[in-house]
N, C-alpha and C positions, 0 to 999 in steps of 0.2 A: 091511248089519244094520244099520250107525248109522242109516242114513237112513228107513231104516223105521219102527226107535226115535222118531229127530228124527219125523217125519211124521206118526206116531202120536198124541208128543207136541203137538204143534202142532195137530192136529186134537181132543184134549182140551181142552186151552185155547179151541178157538173153540167148542165144545161149551158148557165153563164160562164161559165169559162169556156167552154166548146166554140159559143156564137163570139169572145172576147179573145181566144185563139185567132180564130176566121178572119177577123175586122184586123188585126195588128199584124197576125202574121204572115194570114196567105191575102189582102186586101188586092196585090196587084198578080198575086201568082194563080196560073188556073190549075186545080188541083190535079190534073195529069202530070202539069209541071215540076209536082212540089219535088219527087224526091229526084229531080235533078241538081239540086238546091243540097245534095250534101253527098258533097264531093269534097271539102273542101279549099277547093281552089279559089282565089282572090284575085278578082281584078285591080285596079287603083280605084276604079272611080266607085264605088261601094264604102274602099275605107276612105276616102274624103271624106265624103255624103255624111258623114260619121259628129257628131257634137259634144264634144265632154268638159266644155265650159256652161259653167252652171248659167241661164239664164240672158245667154244668147238668143236663144230659135224665142223664149219669151218675148225680149225686146222687139225683137223683130218683127213679131209679127204685129205686136203692138205697135211700135214706135214708127219702125221702120220703112217693114211692105208696102211695095203699091202693088193689092195684090186688089183682089172682090173679097169686102165684106163675110161671105160667103166662106173664104175659104179657110180667112181668120179665124171663125167662131169655132168653125170643125178639127180646127187644129190647134186651138188653145181649149176651150169649152167641152169637146168631144174628149180630150185628156182627161179630163175630169168624170164629166159625165158617166162616163165606160167602165171608172171604178167605183163609183158612189154604191153600187146594187152588192160589192166583196166587202164593204163597209158597214153595208146593211145586212148583211146576211149574217158574216159572221160573232156578232156577239148575240143573232137568235139561236143560233148550233152550239155554241161551251162557254160556255161561266170565263172561261181563262180568254176569252176574247172584248169582254164586257169592259176592260178600262183600253181608255183613247190611247197609253201606249202601244200596248200588242194586237191592235188592231190599224196601229201606225205603221207597223214593223212587218208584220202579217204584209198586208201592203207595198209596203215595198218590197216587201222580198218575190216576193207576186209580179211585182212592175218589172226589175232588177232583174226576174227570170226573162221575160217578153223580153229584154232589151239587149239581153246576151244572147239569146235565140237567134236574135239579129243580127247581132254582132258580128257570130259564128260562122252562121250557115245562109250568109245575105238576105232572109226575106225581110229584110227594109232596113232601116239606119238604126245602128244609136244613136241616143237623143239623149245626154242627162235632164234633160227639160221637162224630159215624158217622164221619168223619174219623180220628177217635184212634184206635174200636176196629175199624174196618177196618185201620188202619195198622198195630195191635199183633197185631191175626189174620194178615200177612204173615207179620211178624214170625214167631211161631209157628208157623206152614205151613213156615218157613227152616228150622228148628233143627235140626228131625229132619234133612234133608236134610244139614245144615254136620256133623253128628255121625258121617253116614255118610260121609262128603268126609274129615272127619277120621281116620275110622278107616279106609279106604281106603289112604289117604297114610301111619299111620304102620305101615299091614304092610306095603307097600311098602318101607317105610323099614327094617325091620327085617328084610326077602326082601331089600336091599342087603347090609344090616353083615350077613350072618350064610351070604355068599356070600365073602366075603371071608376 
C-alpha cells in the first residue's frame, strides 16, 4: 500500500510540475511558438524587463502600482500559492524533505530554475521577487504537513507513555 501511495504522489508531483511549467514558462507563448525561443537571440526589451533588486516588484504591487487589485493579487499571491503544493508534496515523498531547511532549499532551487529558464530563453522575465514569493509559498505549503507530522508524533508518544 505504501508503494502505491508513493507512486501516486510521484504522478501528482509530475502533473503539478507540468502545470506549473505551463503557467510560468509558457503562459504568453502558444505551444507552436515555443521552439522559436530556443535560438538564443536576445533583444534589449527582454533584458530590460528583468528585476534583480529584491522587493522591488513586491513594493511596486503593494504600494506604488496604479492597477487593478486582481492583477496585484494574481502577481503576488499567485507566486505564493503556485508553490505551496511543492512544499506540501515533498515531505510526503521523502524523509529528507521533512525538515524546513530541505523544503526551503528545494523550493528555492525549483524557483531559481524557472527564473533562469525565463532569463536565458526569454519565456518571461527574471524577477528576484518571484524567488522570494515562490520560496515563501513552498514554506507555507510545508507548514500544514509539519503540523500533521507533529500531531502524529505526539499521539504515538502519548500512546507509548500510557501503555506503561
